[in-house]
N, C-alpha and C positions, 0 to 999 in steps of 0.2 A: 504494500500500500504506500508506504513512505517513499520507497525507491521511485515508484511511478510519479508521484507528486513532485519530488525533487527533480527528476529528469524533465518533466514538463516545464517547470520553472526555468531550468537551465536552457532548454531548447527555445523557449519563448524569448529569452534575452539574446541568445545567439542569433536567432532569426530576426532580431531587431523589432520585435513586437511589444517590447516593453523597455522603459528607460532604466537608468541606474537606480533611481529612488524606488521604483516599483519592484525591481528585482531584489533590492536589499530588504524591502518590507515583506516580500514573499518568503525569503529565507527566514526572516524573523518569525513570521506567522507559522511556518512549517515547524520550526524548532519548538515554539511554545505549544503546538498541538500534540507533540510527542509526550505522552504521559506514562507509557509502559516502562517499568523499571529496567527491563532487559535491554531497552534502547537508550539508556542514560548516556552512553558514550556518543551515540549519534546526535542526541540533543545538545550535548556540550560542544561537540565539534561544530554543529551548525551555528550555535550562539557565538562561538569564537569567530567563525567566518563572518557572521553578520556584523560583529564589532569591527572587524577589519574592513568590511565594505563601507561601513559608516565612516571610518577614519579616512578612507580613500575619498569619499564624497566631500569631506571637509578640508583635505590637505592636498589633493591632486587637481591640477588645472583641468577644466572640462574636456579639453581636446585629448587628454591622455587617460581619462577615466575608463574608457571602454577597454583599452589594452590591459589595464590593471584588473578590471572586472573579469576579463577573459582568462587572465592568469589564475584568479581565484576559482573560476569555473573549472579549469583544468585540475586544480587542487581537489575540488569537490569530487570530480569524476574519478581521480586516482584513489581517493579515499573510498568511494563507493565500490570501486572495482576490487578493492582489497578486503571488503567486509561482506558478510552474509546476513542480510536483513531484508525484510519486505517493505 
């Protein structure tokens, strides 16, 4: 379930159907929706990424944000590939 939701959020941003603020809020929303104790690590990972995305929004010039966000997306994809969760 969460894998699919996360993948949809990533793809929406990659396909330029959402801006940086929307993507950051999507990751935050997904993280806070995770309540299962066995998915604690995933929740903490997403909250960490969300904080990093927020920092990018405040510290990186607009023309460079997409590149930085795509780097974070690659990090999320690598994490998800190494974990077994739904």
